[in-house]
matplotlib code that plots the C-alpha trace (Angstrom):
import matplotlib.pyplot as plt

x = [-59.3, -58.3, -54.3, -55.1, -56.6, -53.7, -51.0, -53.1, -52.9, -48.7, -48.4, -50.3, -48.4, -44.9, -46.2, -47.2, -44.2, -41.8, -44.2, -43.7, -39.6, -39.6, -41.4, -39.4, -35.8, -37.5, -38.3, -34.6, -33.3, -34.9, -34.0, -30.3, -30.1, -32.4, -30.1, -27.3, -28.3, -28.9, -25.5, -23.4, -24.8, -24.4, -20.6, -20.4, -22.4, -21.4, -17.5, -15.8, -17.6, -17.3, -13.4, -12.3, -11.5, -12.6, -12.8, -12.0, -13.9, -16.6, -17.5, -14.0, -14.4, -17.7, -16.0, -13.1, -14.8, -17.3, -14.6, -12.5, -16.3, -18.9, -21.4, -23.7, -22.6, -26.1, -25.8, -22.3, -23.2, -25.9, -23.6, -20.3, -22.1, -24.0, -21.6, -21.2, -24.9, -24.9, -22.1, -23.8, -26.6, -24.7, -21.9, -24.1, -27.6, -31.2, -32.2, -28.9, -29.2, -31.9, -31.5, -28.4, -30.2, -32.6, -29.9, -27.8, -30.8, -32.1, -28.6, -28.4, -31.5, -30.9, -27.6, -30.1, -32.6, -31.3, -29.4, -27.1, -25.1, -21.5, -20.3, -16.0, -13.7, -10.5, -8.7, -8.2, -11.7, -13.1, -11.1, -11.3, -15.5, -16.3, -14.9, -16.7, -20.3, -19.6, -17.9, -21.0, -23.5, -22.0, -21.6, -25.3, -26.0, -24.2, -25.8, -29.2, -28.1, -27.0, -24.1, -23.7, -20.6, -19.6, -16.4, -16.8, -18.7, -16.0, -13.4, -15.1, -15.7, -12.1, -11.0, -13.3, -11.6, -7.9, -7.4, -6.4, -7.6, -10.3, -8.4, -5.6, -8.1, -9.8, -6.5, -4.9, -8.0, -7.3, -4.2, -5.4, -7.8, -5.5, -2.4, -5.1, -6.6, -3.0, -2.4, -5.8, -6.1, -3.1, -0.2, -2.1, -5.8, -5.0, -3.2, -6.4, -8.3, -6.2, -7.0, -10.5, -10.6, -8.8, -11.7, -14.6, -12.9, -12.5, -15.7, -17.6, -15.7, -16.6, -20.7, -20.0, -18.8, -19.5, -18.1, -18.3, -15.7, -14.8, -12.0, -11.9, -9.4, -7.8, -6.3, -3.6, -3.3, -2.8, -5.5, -8.2, -11.0, -9.7, -9.8, -13.2, -14.7, -13.0, -15.0, -18.4, -18.9, -16.9, -17.0, -19.9, -19.3, -19.8, -16.7, -15.9, -13.4, -11.5, -8.9, -5.9, -2.3, 1.0, 4.8, 8.2, 11.9, 14.3, 12.7, 8.8, 7.4, 3.9, 1.3, -2.4, -4.0, -7.4, -7.9, -10.4, -11.6, -14.1, -15.1, -15.0, -15.3, -12.3, -13.1, -12.8, -9.3, -7.8, -10.0, -9.2, -5.2, -6.1, -7.4, -5.2, -2.0, -4.0, -4.4, -1.6, 0.7, 2.5, -0.9, -0.5, -3.1, -4.3, -5.9, -7.6, -10.2, -13.7, -15.6, -19.4, -21.1, -23.9, -26.2, -24.0, -23.8, -22.2, -24.3, -23.5, -25.5, -26.8, -25.9, -27.8]
y = [-54.8, -52.8, -54.1, -52.2, -48.8, -48.7, -49.2, -46.8, -44.2, -45.0, -43.8, -40.7, -40.2, -40.9, -38.4, -35.5, -35.7, -35.6, -32.6, -31.2, -31.5, -30.3, -27.1, -26.5, -26.7, -24.5, -22.3, -22.1, -22.1, -19.2, -17.1, -18.2, -16.9, -13.7, -12.8, -13.4, -10.8, -8.2, -9.1, -8.8, -5.7, -3.8, -5.1, -3.8, -0.2, 0.7, -0.4, -2.0, 0.8, 4.0, 3.2, 1.6, -1.8, -4.8, -8.7, -11.9, -14.2, -12.7, -10.3, -8.6, -8.8, -6.8, -4.6, -4.0, -3.4, -0.7, 1.0, 1.3, 2.1, 3.7, 0.8, 0.1, -2.8, -4.1, -4.7, -5.8, -8.7, -10.2, -9.7, -10.8, -14.3, -15.4, -17.4, -19.2, -19.9, -21.3, -23.9, -24.1, -25.3, -28.2, -29.1, -29.1, -29.3, -27.1, -26.8, -25.4, -22.9, -21.5, -20.9, -19.2, -17.2, -16.4, -14.9, -12.9, -11.2, -10.2, -9.0, -7.0, -5.6, -4.6, -2.8, -0.9, 0.0, 0.0, 2.8, 1.9, 4.6, 4.9, 3.5, 4.5, 5.8, 3.5, 1.8, -1.5, -0.8, -1.1, -3.9, -6.1, -5.6, -5.5, -8.8, -9.9, -9.1, -9.9, -13.4, -13.7, -12.7, -15.3, -17.9, -17.6, -18.3, -21.6, -22.3, -21.7, -24.0, -21.2, -18.7, -15.5, -15.6, -18.2, -18.5, -21.4, -23.1, -22.2, -23.8, -27.3, -28.1, -26.7, -29.3, -32.2, -30.9, -30.7, -32.6, -29.5, -28.9, -26.4, -24.1, -24.1, -22.7, -20.1, -18.5, -18.3, -16.5, -14.4, -13.8, -12.5, -10.5, -8.6, -8.1, -6.1, -4.4, -3.1, -2.2, -0.5, 1.3, 1.4, -1.1, -0.1, -0.8, -4.0, -5.0, -3.7, -6.1, -8.7, -8.2, -7.7, -11.1, -12.4, -11.9, -12.5, -16.0, -16.9, -15.5, -17.7, -20.7, -19.7, -19.8, -22.5, -25.0, -23.3, -23.7, -26.8, -28.1, -31.5, -33.6, -37.1, -39.0, -42.3, -43.7, -47.1, -47.8, -51.4, -49.6, -49.2, -50.9, -48.7, -44.8, -46.4, -45.8, -42.3, -41.3, -42.8, -41.8, -38.9, -37.4, -38.8, -39.3, -42.0, -44.2, -47.2, -49.7, -52.3, -54.7, -54.2, -55.4, -53.4, -54.4, -52.0, -53.2, -54.9, -58.3, -56.8, -58.0, -58.1, -57.3, -57.4, -54.1, -52.2, -48.9, -46.4, -44.2, -41.3, -37.4, -34.8, -31.2, -28.7, -27.4, -30.9, -32.0, -30.1, -32.6, -35.5, -35.0, -34.5, -37.6, -39.4, -38.7, -40.0, -43.5, -43.9, -41.1, -43.4, -44.2, -43.1, -40.0, -39.2, -36.0, -34.6, -31.9, -32.8, -30.3, -32.1, -34.9, -37.0, -39.1, -41.3, -40.5, -36.8, -35.0, -35.8, -37.1, -36.0, -38.2, -38.1]
z = [-25.9, -22.8, -23.5, -26.8, -25.6, -23.0, -25.5, -27.3, -24.9, -23.8, -27.8, -27.2, -23.8, -25.4, -28.5, -25.9, -24.1, -27.1, -28.2, -25.0, -24.8, -28.8, -27.6, -24.5, -26.5, -28.9, -26.7, -25.0, -28.2, -28.8, -25.9, -26.8, -30.0, -28.7, -26.0, -28.3, -30.7, -28.4, -26.6, -29.5, -31.1, -28.1, -28.3, -31.5, -31.5, -27.9, -28.1, -31.3, -34.5, -32.6, -31.4, -34.9, -33.6, -35.0, -34.2, -36.1, -38.7, -40.7, -38.3, -38.4, -42.1, -42.2, -39.4, -41.6, -44.9, -42.7, -41.6, -45.0, -47.3, -44.8, -46.0, -43.1, -41.0, -40.7, -44.5, -44.8, -41.7, -44.2, -47.8, -45.9, -44.1, -47.1, -49.0, -45.2, -45.1, -47.9, -47.0, -43.9, -45.8, -47.9, -45.3, -42.1, -42.7, -43.7, -39.9, -38.9, -42.2, -41.4, -37.4, -38.2, -41.6, -39.2, -36.2, -38.4, -40.1, -36.8, -35.6, -39.2, -38.2, -34.3, -35.6, -38.3, -36.1, -32.4, -31.6, -28.7, -26.7, -26.6, -22.9, -22.8, -25.7, -22.8, -25.9, -23.3, -22.1, -25.6, -26.5, -23.2, -22.6, -26.7, -27.1, -24.0, -24.9, -28.6, -27.8, -25.4, -28.3, -30.2, -27.9, -26.8, -30.4, -30.3, -27.2, -29.2, -32.8, -34.1, -35.4, -35.6, -37.2, -40.2, -40.2, -38.0, -41.2, -43.8, -40.8, -41.0, -44.7, -44.9, -41.9, -44.1, -47.5, -46.2, -43.5, -41.3, -37.5, -37.9, -34.9, -37.4, -39.6, -37.1, -36.5, -40.3, -41.1, -38.2, -39.0, -42.7, -41.0, -38.3, -41.0, -43.0, -40.4, -39.7, -43.5, -43.9, -40.1, -37.8, -36.8, -32.9, -34.1, -35.3, -32.1, -29.7, -32.1, -31.4, -27.6, -28.6, -30.7, -27.5, -25.0, -27.0, -28.2, -24.3, -23.1, -26.1, -24.9, -21.2, -22.8, -24.5, -22.2, -18.9, -15.7, -15.1, -18.3, -18.1, -17.9, -18.4, -15.8, -16.2, -12.9, -12.8, -9.5, -7.2, -4.8, -7.2, -5.2, -2.7, -5.3, -6.9, -3.3, -2.8, -6.3, -6.0, -1.8, -1.7, -4.9, -6.1, -9.5, -11.9, -13.0, -15.6, -14.7, -17.3, -16.9, -19.0, -18.7, -19.0, -19.6, -18.6, -18.8, -21.6, -20.3, -21.5, -17.7, -17.7, -15.1, -15.0, -13.2, -13.5, -14.9, -13.4, -16.1, -14.8, -15.9, -13.4, -13.9, -13.2, -10.5, -8.4, -10.2, -7.0, -4.5, -6.6, -6.9, -2.9, -2.3, -4.1, -2.3, 0.7, -1.1, -3.6, -4.3, -7.3, -8.7, -12.7, -13.6, -16.8, -17.1, -21.1, -21.5, -22.9, -24.6, -23.8, -22.3, -22.9, -20.8, -17.8, -14.3, -15.0, -13.0, -9.4, -7.2, -3.6, -1.0, 1.9]

ax = plt.figure().add_subplot(projection="3d")
ax.plot(x, y, z, "-o")
ax.set_aspect("equal")
plt.show()
């Protein structure tokens, strides 16, 4: 009987912990989306709209149509993104589509109800900082599990259908948008809009990936034990060691060695390179960018 009550108590505790985690995640996602909406709205109304600049994606299409037809941007944000939301429902899932719908409706409401002051008329500042605030807003919405621009959904769908890279599809869509801007507005406006898009995309990447963008490092060396100690003790990182064999030359001479794989931040690349030079200058090192990580010994441990 006592054991049964103990099991029930553990089950209730697990359910409570799960509910607490889900509640914290919801609050965190809501905060990110809320901040993203206001950042994007500020970038649009205080920089881009008054100076007739556009961005890429669905937001860029909305801005371009708004300039040509004088239809309120708040309405266009909803109508232009509507097909992408339907596509998101079928491609990604119901929960994502609902969150994206709420975020886009929130952005439209803020644009319609709140007036942000125009900050500057300097074209370069408008392009850079308009793109910065817009990119930060879209990035924070993505951190919250939503989107403020549905172009990525279309890119994912076409990538699955056509077997083309998502990035190539997005570039193709934006090239079409900027060509239309050059024809309907002016070449100068299109060029500044491209600068806006670059600022927005770089800011978005920074907000989503953060300063601790991870790099996977593969190291092949005969001094693998010394390198293992350096990574675990000096860098405080976990690693994986696996046996491998390689061959080279006409006779295909084979030798066995240990391969070390670890994940570090880009801020630690220089330190790792310096330490490797001390241990084995001839070590073969391969580095590749990692967009995201989950679990494992990723965060640095605190050594006393």
